[in-house]
C-alpha positions in Angstrom: -3.1 -16.9 4.7 -0.9 -14.0 5.9 2.8 -14.0 5.0 4.6 -13.7 8.3 7.6 -12.0 6.6 5.4 -9.0 5.6 5.0 -6.0 7.9 1.6 -5.0 9.3 0.5 -1.4 9.1 -2.5 -0.2 11.1 -4.1 3.1 10.3 -7.1 5.1 11.6 -9.4 6.4 8.9 -12.6 8.5 9.2 -15.9 6.8 8.1 -16.4 9.0 5.0 -12.9 8.3 3.6 -13.3 4.6 4.5 -16.5 4.4 2.5 -14.9 6.2 -0.5 -11.9 3.9 -0.4 -14.1 0.8 -0.5 -16.2 2.4 -3.3 -13.1 3.1 -5.5 -11.6 -0.3 -4.6 -14.7 -2.1 -5.7 -15.0 0.0 -8.9 -11.4 -0.9 -9.8 -11.8 -4.5 -8.9 -9.5 -4.6 -5.9 -9.9 -5.1 -2.2 -9.4 -2.1 0.0 -6.0 -3.6 1.1 -5.1 -4.2 -2.5 -6.1 -0.6 -3.4 -3.9 0.8 -0.6 -0.9 -1.3 -1.7 -1.5 -0.2 -5.3 -1.5 3.4 -4.3 1.7 3.0 -2.1 3.5 1.3 -5.0 2.4 4.0 -7.4 3.6 6.7 -5.0 7.0 5.0 -4.5 7.5 4.5 -8.2 6.7 8.2 -8.9 9.1 9.3 -6.2 11.9 7.1 -7.5 11.3 8.3 -11.1 12.0 11.8 -9.9 14.5 11.3 -7.0 16.2 8.1 -7.9 15.9 4.6 -6.5 15.6 4.2 -2.8 18.2 1.7 -1.5 16.8 -0.9 0.8 19.1 -1.7 3.6 17.1 -4.3 5.5 18.5 -7.7 6.6 16.0 -10.3 5.6 15.7 -13.0 8.2 15.1 -16.5 7.0 
């Protein structure tokens, strides 16, 4: 079940890249969504290691 507090991100992707994403995801034992989240987290971590922590200034509604 989807966590309603999470944000939804829709992207367009060409068929060849879509196929390759699913291929790699399956190879690494992740869903395509899981693979995308893994790559985003990896990118953020690498950025923060170089540039410093990104301060999150969001109000979390309960």
